[in-house]
N, C-alpha and C positions, 0 to 999 in steps of 0.2 A: 504494500500500499504506499503510495506516495502522497505527500502533502506539504503544506507550508507549515513550518513549526509555529505553535502558538506563542503569544507573548509570555515572556518569563514572569513568574509570580513568586512572591515570598509567603504564600498562603501558609498559615500555620493552624488552620482550624482543626485539622484532625489531631495534631499534637496537643491542642487545647483540650479537645474532647476526652483524650486519654489521660490528660494531665501529665505529660512528659515533655522534656526539651527536645528540640530537633536533633540533638546529638545522641538521643536514647538508643541503646543497643536493643537487639531482638529479645533478650531476656527481660530487659526493663519494659518493653512493649507488652510481653506476655503477662508479667506481674500486674502491670497497670490494667489490662483488660480483665484479668481474672478478679481483681479487687472490685472493678467497676460493675462487672457482670453479676457478682454475688449479691449486690444490693437489690437486683430485680429477680434473681432466680428463685422460684417458688420453693425449692427444696434446700436453699443454702442460707436462709436467714434474711433479714431486711424488712423494710415497712411492709406489714400485711396488706394494707390498701393498695400499694404499689404493685405487690405480687399478684393480687386478684386482677387489677386492671391490665397487667402484662398478659396474664393468661387469656382474658376474654379477648384482648386485641389479637393474640395468636389464633384464637378461634375465628375471629373475623377474617384474618388473612387467609386461614384454610378454606373458609366458606367461599371467599372470592375466588380462590384457585379452582374450586369445584364448579364454578359458573353461577352462583347464586349471589343476588344483591342483598346487602344487609347494611343499614345505615347506623353507624355507632352513635349519632346525635340522639337516637332513640333511648339511649342508655346514659345513666349518670356516671361517665367514666372520665378519668383523667387521660386523655389521649396523648398528652406530652410525654407520659411515661413510656409509652410504646414508641413514639417517634424518637425519643432520646435513645432508647435501646437500639433501634435500627441504625441510628447515627454511630453509636458506639461500635456496633458490628462492622459498618461500613469503614469506619476509621481504622480499625484493627486489620481488616482484610487488606487494605491498601498499604498500610505501613509494614505489615508483616511480609509483604512480597518485596524483595530488594528492587526488582525491575519497576514495578508500579511506584514504589517509594521514590525512586530516582525521578521518575516523570512527574510525580506529584511535587517534589521539591523543586524541579526546574520550571515547571509550566502551570502547576496548581490544579484545582479540581476540575476546571473546565476541560483540560486536555484529557482527562479520564472519561468525562461524559461524552466526549467526541469520539471515543473508541480507542485511544491510544492505550497500550498496556492491557488489552483485552477486556476493557470495560471498567466499571467502577460505579455504575448506577444500579445494577440488579444484584443484590447481595442476599445470602440466605441466612438469616440469624439462627434458624433450627440447626444447620450444619455446625456452626460455630459453637452452639451450646453443646452439641454432642461431642465435638472434638475436645472440649475442656472438661465437661462433667459426666461424659459417658452415657448421656440419655437426652431427653428433651423435656421441656416443661411440663408435659402431660405425664411423664413417668414412662418407663419402658425404655428399650434400646432402639435407637434409629430415629429417622426424621418422622415428624408427625404426618407428613404427607405420603411418606413411602417413596421409593425411587422407582421410576419406570424402567423396566429392562428394555435394553436395546436388542434388536433383532440381528443375529448373526447373518452373514453373507451366505447367499446360495452358491453351491459349487455345480458348475456346468460341465458335463462331459458329452462330447460327440460320440454317437454310436452308429457305426457304418452297418448297413443292412442291405441285403440284396432284394431284388423285386420278388423273388421266390419267398424270402422271409415274410414280406408284407402280404403276399397272396395266400400263404399257407399258416401264417403265424409261427412263432418261434419263441424259445426261452433261452436267455444267454446268462451264464454265471460269470460276474466280474468281481475280481478282488481289488478293493481300494484301501488306501491308508487314510485315516482321519485322526484328529485330536479328540480325546475324551477327557472329562474331569478326572484328576488323579483321585484314585479310591482311597489312598492312604491319608492324604490331608483334606479330602473333600473340597478341593479346589481352593484352598487357603494358601498353599505354597510354603507354609511353615509347620514345624512339629507342634508348636503351641497354639497354632491357629491365629496368631497375632501378626499384624503388620504395622508399619509406621507410615505416617504421611510423608511423601517425598519432600525433602527440604529444598530440592532444586526448583521445583514447580509449585510448591505449596499445595500439592495434591491435585492440581488441575490436569496433570498429564501433558501439558503444553507450556512452552516457554516463548516469551516474545523478546526479540532482540531490535534494538533501534540503531540505524546507521545514519550518520550525518552525511549527506551527499554534497552539500554546499551551503552557502549563505542562506539561512532561513528554509532550508529544504531537508527533510528527513524521510527515511524509509522504515516502515514497520514490517517486520517479518515474524511470522508464527510458525513454529515447528515442534514435533514431539520432543519431550524431554529425554535427554540421552541417560539421565541417571536411572530413571524408572521404566524406560521404553514406552512411555506414554500411558502408563496404568496409574500413576498418581501415587503409587505405594512402593515402599521398599522393605526388604526382608533382611534381618540380620543373618550373616553368612553362617553362623553357628546354629541358626535355628531353621535353616532351610530343610524342607522335606527331602529325605534321601532318595525317594522314589522319582519324584519330578524335577528334583534339583531347583525348586523355587518357582518353576515355570507354570505351576497349577494345573497343567494338562500333560497327558502322555499320549504317545501314539499307539494306534491299535489297527490291526488288519481285519477287515470285514468283508465277507462275501455277499454281494447282493445279487438276487435272481430277477433279471429284467424280463418281463413278459411282453413280447411284441404281438399285439393282437392283429387278427385278420383285418385287412382294409386300412391299416394305419397309414398316415401320409408322410411324405418327405418333409422334414422339419417339425413334426409332431413331437411334443414333450411328454416324458414318462417321469413323474415325480415321486420321490421318497421322502415324505415329510420328516423333518427332524433328524435327518441322517448325516447332515453336514458336520463341520468341526464344531465341538462344544467349547464354551468359554464360561468363566464364572460370571454371574449376574447378566447372562445373555440367553435369550431365546434362540435355540438352535435353528439354523437355516436348513434348507432343503438340498438334497442331491437331485439334480435334474439331468436326465439323459435326453439329448436332442437327436432324433433319427435322421441320418444322412443316407439316402438311397444311392447305391452305386448304379452306373449305367449298365443296361442290359444289352447283350450283343443283338438280340432279336426284337424284343417287345419294348415299347414305349407306353408310358402311362400319362393319361390326362384325366385327372379326377378319378371317376370310377370306371373309366373306359380304357381299353388297351387297343394298341395300334401295331400292326405288323405289316412289313412290306413283302411283296412276292412278284418276281419277274416271270412273265410268260413269254413263250416264243410266239411268232406270228401264226404258226400252225395251231398252238394250244388256244390263242385267242379267237381264232375263227372256227376251229373244229371241236373244241371242248378240251377239258383237262381234269385231272384229279391229282391231289398230293396229300401227304400226311403231314400234319402240323402238331409237334409236340408241345403241350401246354405247360404252364408254370408248376403244375402239380404232377406232371409226368404223364398225363393221360394223353392218348393219341387221337387227334381229331381228323376225320376224313373230309377234305374239302374238295367239292367237285361242282361242275356246272350241269344245268339241265340240257338234255339233247337239243341241239340246234341253237343253243344260246351262244351269243358272241360278246366278247369282252372288247370294248373299244373306248378310246379317250372320250371324255364328256366335253362338250362345248359350252363354255361359259361366256356371258356377256360382261365384259368388264371396261371401265372407264380408267385409262392410264393418265396419270398427271401430265399436265402440259399439252393434252390432246382433247379437243372438244368432242370428237366422234368416238363411240364406243368401239372397242376392239374385241374380236373373238379369240378367246384363249382356251386352248386345248389342255385339259388336266387329266391326270390318271383317274381311272374309275375306282370307286370304293364300294365294297359290299360289307355287310354287317351280319353278325350272328348274335342273336339275343342271348342274355344270361351266361355269356362266356367272358365277361370282362373281370374287373377286380371285385372282390367281396366289399360291401359297404360296411364301414366301421360301425361295430356294435349291432349290426344287422346282417351277419355273415351269410344268411340264406338268401339274401338279395343281392344281385350282381348286376354290374354294368354290362356294356356291349363290347364285342370284339370286332374291330374294324380292320379289314384287310385291304390294303392299297395294292392294286394290280397295275404293273408297268409292262407294256408290251415292247419286246425287244425286236425291232425292225431289222432285217438284213441290210448290210451296207450297199450290196448290189446283187443283181440277178443275171444269170446267164440267158442268152436268147432262148434257148429250148425251154428254160423255166418260165420265161415270160409267156411263151406260146401255151405252155401247159396251163398257166394260171388264166389266160385269156379264154380258154376252152371251157372253164368251170365258173368263172366269175362274169358278172353282168358286163355287157360290152361298154368300152370307153366311148366318151362323146367324140365323134368324128367331126373335124372342122376341115372343109374343102377350101383350099385358097389357090387362086390363079397365079400364074408367074408374075403378073403385073402387080398384084397385091403383095406378093412376097418382095418384090424389088422395092416397093414403097415402105416396107417395114424396117425398123432398125433392130438388129440382133442384139440381145442382152445376155448377160451371164449370171446365173444364180450362184450364191455362196451361203454357206452355213453361218448362222448368227445365234448369239445367246441373247434372247430378247430382254431377260432381266437386267443383264449387265448393260445392254444397249440403252434401256430406259434410264437406269442409274446414272450413266454417263451424260445423257441429255439433260437430266434434272440438274446435276452438278454444273453443267456448262450454262444452263439458263440462270442458276443462282449466281454464278460469277458475273454474268453479263448485267443482271440486275444491280449487283453490288457496284460494278464499275460505273453504271449509268447513274446511280445515286451519288457516287463520289464526284462525277463530273458536274452534276447539278449544284452540289454544295460548293465545288471549286469556282463555278460561274457566279454564284450569288456573292462569294467573297470578292471576286474581281469587281462586280458592279459596286459593292459597298466601298471598296477602296477608290473607286473612280469618283464617287460622290464626295468623298472627303476631300 
């Protein structure tokens, strides 16, 4: 984060609240806070009326957190007691953090409110009570609000499957390593179950460093604390758990059986809830397997339908054919035409870009077989269609005797009688093979380039006219 450094300030408000000089050590700050906090702590002595007021205001704060509105003016309470307690907690939190204290000493309270040093406006008096007195003003251990557990990250694994696996269904056993809570220390990391608040980050798990980039310019950087690895806690070396070495978790091998059901799709997820890495005070995430379908040499899948290509000779296309197709489950399908049926390219009317007139396009013929496609997911007895794309392989050339034999059985060709005079007036042409798709792409690219150059010329002309007017 970059910004202009705030104006320097000699603000001593926090020191005055704690009743210590600006040269006070950390021990002095701790003693001063403990002494001031005891005055209002319900279990540590002090004015009974102030204790009651503080307790009720803690209740109000908790009710607000839960989303309810309650006006303290409806009660005969000394609100200043609670506000003073909050200021006390705020002052101690800032001055007990060396980095925040340095910022406060240089720039004052406003710099902390603007976000330098990780804040300074939202402090939790409950946590400070707990760190000093081992509980909260209501009794018991821990914060009156409780701490919301964060959710651990999900672990994603790709799982390659064949089209046969998705057609027939399959089961795969996979061995994975994951972290689990140490059974010896119950995730505490220590033999005694105790831990200390990290002195390097004051238990926040994060540290903030300030760099001076130049006159009145600073950079604020936040990074995990190196001392506690971002946990906010440290464990005495002699007290470390011998099983997890203070890490709170250990590794285990676990075998998961992944059931791939019939009809599942490429990219579909199979989730194992709560099987990811465990961590203390964390809701365990999920292990998620993402199906990745491998290409099949024969079949292609589109939704619940299957597509396969088959090439016919000209004789098969005209006179009929039959062949055996091995399906994904190993069944043999007999594919054949009806007597006298001819397979031929289909004529489609298409409009190709950059041309106003429709063009006749010849495409391969498709035939379909019902209920031989993919099983439908969670409805395995219902299936899509199997489409067969027939491509006719025409011969490159025919011998004269073959042409005569074909003319004897095929319908006669159209005869055009031309006189010698008409032939002399005609210009002879040469036919050549062309790939119509590549031809249309080339024309489209050429037209786009011409349009770009024309637009560039128009802008250039406008600029020249403008210069002439000047």
